[in-house]
C-alpha positions in Angstrom: -78.4 -9.4 136.1 -78.7 -12.0 133.4 -77.8 -15.5 134.3 -74.7 -16.7 132.6 -75.4 -19.7 130.3 -73.5 -22.7 131.4 -71.3 -24.1 128.7 -71.5 -27.9 128.4 -68.5 -29.4 126.7 -69.1 -31.5 123.6 -68.6 -35.2 124.5 -65.7 -36.9 122.8 -67.1 -39.8 120.7 -66.2 -43.3 121.8 -63.7 -44.8 119.4 -62.7 -48.4 119.6 -58.9 -48.9 119.2 -57.7 -52.3 118.0 -55.4 -54.5 120.0 -51.7 -54.8 119.0 -51.6 -56.9 115.8 -48.5 -58.9 116.7 -49.9 -60.5 119.8 -52.7 -62.3 117.9 -51.0 -65.7 117.6 -52.9 -68.6 115.9 -52.3 -72.3 115.5 -51.9 -71.9 111.7 -48.5 -71.4 110.1 -49.7 -68.1 108.7 -51.9 -65.2 109.7 -55.0 -64.2 107.8 -55.7 -60.5 107.1 -59.0 -59.4 105.8 -59.1 -56.5 103.3 -62.2 -55.4 101.4 -61.5 -52.3 99.3 -59.5 -51.1 96.3 -56.1 -52.4 95.1 -54.5 -49.0 95.8 -55.5 -49.3 99.4 -54.2 -52.9 99.5 -50.8 -51.8 98.2 -50.6 -49.1 100.8 -51.6 -51.6 103.5 -48.9 -54.1 102.5 -46.3 -52.0 104.3 -48.0 -52.9 107.5 -48.2 -56.5 106.5 -44.4 -56.6 105.9 -43.9 -55.0 109.3 -46.1 -57.8 110.8 -43.8 -60.4 109.2 -40.7 -58.6 110.3 -42.0 -58.7 113.9 -43.6 -62.2 114.1 -41.9 -64.1 111.2 -45.3 -65.3 110.2 -46.5 -64.8 106.6 -49.8 -63.2 105.7 -52.6 -64.8 103.9 -54.6 -61.9 102.4 -58.4 -62.5 102.4 -59.6 -60.0 99.8 -63.3 -59.3 99.5 -64.4 -59.4 95.8 -67.4 -57.5 94.6 -67.9 -55.1 97.5 -70.0 -52.1 96.3 -67.8 -49.0 95.9 -68.8 -45.7 97.5 -67.0 -42.5 96.6 -67.9 -38.9 96.4 -70.9 -37.8 94.4 -70.3 -37.9 90.6 -67.1 -40.1 90.9 -66.5 -42.4 87.9 -65.1 -45.8 88.6 -64.3 -48.4 85.8 -64.4 -51.5 88.0 -67.9 -53.0 87.8 -69.7 -56.2 88.7 -71.9 -58.3 86.4 -74.8 -55.9 87.0 -72.8 -52.9 86.0 -72.5 -51.6 89.5 -69.2 -50.0 90.7 -67.3 -52.3 93.0 -63.9 -51.9 94.8 -62.5 -55.1 93.2 -64.1 -57.5 90.8 -62.9 -61.0 89.9 -60.8 -60.0 86.9 -59.0 -57.4 89.0 -58.4 -59.9 91.8 -57.0 -62.4 89.2 -54.7 -59.7 87.8 -53.5 -58.7 91.3 -52.8 -62.3 92.5 -49.3 -62.7 90.9 -48.1 -59.4 92.2 -49.3 -59.9 95.8 -48.0 -63.5 96.0 -44.6 -62.5 94.6 -43.8 -60.9 98.0 -41.7 -63.0 100.4 -43.9 -62.0 103.4 -47.2 -63.1 101.7 -48.4 -66.7 102.1 -51.3 -66.4 99.6 -53.9 -64.0 98.1 -57.4 -65.5 98.5 -60.9 -64.4 98.0 -62.7 -63.8 101.3 -65.4 -66.4 101.6 -66.1 -66.5 105.3 -62.7 -67.9 106.4 -61.3 -67.3 109.9 -59.9 -63.8 110.2 -56.9 -63.1 112.5 -56.5 -59.4 111.7 -59.3 -57.3 110.2 -57.8 -54.4 108.3 -61.4 -53.1 107.6 -61.6 -51.8 111.2 -60.3 -48.4 109.8 -63.7 -48.1 108.0 -66.2 -47.1 110.5 -64.8 -48.8 113.6 -61.4 -47.4 114.5 -60.9 -43.6 113.8 -58.0 -42.9 111.5 -59.2 -39.6 110.1 -60.1 -41.1 106.7 -60.1 -39.8 103.9 -57.4 -37.5 105.1 -53.7 -38.1 105.8 -51.4 -40.6 104.2 -53.2 -43.7 103.1 -50.2 -45.8 104.2 -50.6 -44.6 107.8 -54.2 -45.6 108.3 -53.5 -49.2 109.3 -50.7 -48.2 111.7 -53.1 -45.8 113.4 -55.3 -48.8 114.2 -52.5 -51.2 114.9 -49.6 -49.1 116.3 -47.1 -52.0 116.3 -47.4 -52.1 112.5 -45.9 -48.7 112.0 -43.3 -48.8 109.3 -40.8 -46.6 107.5 -42.8 -45.2 104.6 -39.6 -43.9 102.9 -38.4 -47.4 102.1 -39.9 -49.9 99.6 -42.2 -52.6 100.9 -43.1 -54.1 97.5 -39.9 -55.5 95.9 -39.5 -57.2 92.6 -36.3 -59.1 92.2 -37.1 -61.1 89.2 -36.4 -60.5 85.5 -38.7 -58.1 83.7 -40.7 -59.9 80.9 -39.2 -59.0 77.5 -42.6 -57.8 76.2 -42.8 -55.3 79.0 -39.3 -54.1 78.7 -39.7 -53.4 75.0 -42.7 -51.2 75.8 -41.3 -49.1 78.6 -37.6 -48.9 78.1 -36.7 -45.2 78.0 -40.4 -44.2 78.5 -42.3 -42.1 81.0 -45.5 -43.9 82.2 -48.6 -41.7 82.4 -51.7 -42.8 84.3 -54.8 -40.8 84.9 -58.1 -42.2 86.2 -61.4 -40.3 86.3 -61.5 -40.0 90.1 -59.6 -37.7 92.5 -58.4 -35.3 89.9 -56.9 -31.8 90.0 -58.9 -30.1 87.2 -56.8 -26.9 86.9 -53.7 -28.6 85.4 -52.9 -28.3 81.7 -51.1 -31.2 80.1 -50.5 -29.8 76.7 -46.8 -29.4 77.6 -46.5 -33.2 77.2 -46.6 -32.7 73.4 -42.9 -31.9 73.6 -42.2 -35.4 75.0 -44.5 -37.6 73.0 -41.9 -40.0 71.7 -40.9 -40.9 75.3 -44.4 -41.4 76.7 -46.7 -44.4 77.3 -50.0 -44.5 79.0 -51.0 -47.2 81.6 -54.7 -47.6 82.3 -58.0 -48.7 80.8 -58.8 -48.1 77.1 -61.3 -45.5 78.1 -58.9 -43.7 80.4 -56.3 -43.7 77.6 -58.8 -42.3 75.1 -60.0 -39.6 77.4 -56.6 -38.3 78.3 -55.1 -38.4 74.8 -58.2 -36.9 73.2 -58.4 -34.0 75.8 -54.7 -33.0 75.4 -54.2 -33.8 71.7 -51.7 -36.6 72.3 -50.9 -39.7 70.3 -49.1 -42.1 72.6 -49.3 -45.9 73.0 -51.1 -47.8 75.7 -49.2 -50.2 77.9 -50.3 -53.8 77.3 -50.1 -56.0 80.4 -51.6 -59.4 81.5 -51.5 -58.8 85.2 -50.3 -56.2 87.8 -47.0 -58.0 88.4 -46.2 -56.9 84.8 -47.3 -53.4 85.8 -44.8 -53.5 88.7 -42.0 -54.5 86.3 -43.1 -51.7 83.9 -42.7 -49.2 86.7 -39.4 -50.6 87.7 -37.9 -50.4 84.2 -39.5 -47.1 83.0 -37.8 -43.7 83.6 -40.5 -42.5 86.0 -44.3 -42.2 86.3 -46.7 -39.2 86.3 -50.2 -39.9 87.6 -53.1 -38.9 89.8 -54.1 -40.5 93.1 -54.6 -44.0 91.7 -53.7 -47.7 92.0 -50.6 -47.1 89.9 -49.3 -44.3 92.1 -49.8 -46.5 95.2 -47.8 -49.3 93.5 -45.0 -46.9 92.4 -44.9 -45.5 95.9 -44.7 -49.0 97.5 -41.9 -49.8 95.1 -40.2 -46.4 95.5 -39.8 -45.9 91.8 -39.4 -42.3 90.7 -42.9 -40.7 90.6 -44.8 -37.5 90.3 -48.2 -37.1 91.8 -51.1 -34.9 90.7 -52.6 -34.2 94.2 -56.4 -34.0 94.6 -57.2 -30.9 96.6 -60.4 -32.2 98.3 -59.1 -35.7 99.3 -55.3 -35.7 99.7 -54.6 -39.2 101.0 -51.6 -40.0 98.8 -48.5 -38.5 100.3 -45.8 -37.3 97.9 -42.4 -36.0 99.1 -41.6 -39.2 101.0 -38.6 -41.1 99.9 -36.2 -40.3 97.0 -37.6 -38.9 93.7 -41.1 -38.6 95.1 -42.8 -35.4 94.0 -46.3 -33.9 94.1 -48.0 -30.8 92.8 -51.1 -28.7 93.1 -50.1 -26.1 90.5 -48.9 -26.0 86.9 -45.4 -24.8 87.8 -45.0 -27.9 90.0 -45.8 -30.5 87.4 -43.7 -28.9 84.7 -40.8 -28.4 87.0 -40.8 -31.9 88.4 -41.3 -33.5 85.0 -38.4 -31.6 83.5 -36.2 -32.5 86.5 -36.9 -36.2 86.4 -36.7 -36.3 82.6 -33.2 -34.9 82.8 -32.2 -37.1 85.8 -33.3 -40.3 84.0 -32.0 -39.4 80.6 -29.7 -42.5 80.5 -32.2 -45.0 81.8 
């Protein structure tokens, strides 16, 4: 009789889980949080920062790494470069554009470049130290998986703009739908020729190259949104009818603000979660984008 082979169970990998964030008290009047990657990830993580403030009443000083080399899937295009032309998560101009937006939030003390300062909470633990199933699942949930006491209601806004929209922004976006499509994390089966029927009501937000690529591919002649910083982008999203974008910085800002939004979902890395909160839609197929666009276009007709 053959000897039955003994089955040895696969060992579960050791995974370091961070301590609860809210018990890390310091002598300073604020808490420093280190963050190293893209602005979209930062906007998503700010929900956890707001929850930290709600629990501790201590503001956050965000220590953002500038110039970290970006690593994506093979063939990914990324417009943010350093002085050597290498793709980085955030360069100095991006940091400067983000600063007014980040510091506009009541739970934020300051937005600084990380240069070796004391770190109270390291939000980079989710990259290679604490398992959060990255790059899958909702990006807003990654920090709460590492710090469970920072779980927050993702259906409610955590970036809130109470100020008056700059006149130059309002003139550009009043009555408009904002389009935004980057070169990464795309759904290549979607056809956007249907947007020709809406050209007078469209405006594109993004780099000059992204604007040219999208308009050239789909035969569209629409203006490009001109902004000086990302606080102005936030106001543009607040005042526009709605946005249609792929998984990008803009979508993450629209989601954090809970402005009406439609998301082109990337089939191989779905980490932006649509269908959370009011007027939040996402699609994999042509019928979805056209249905949701038509619906929000009619709903926002008087905006």
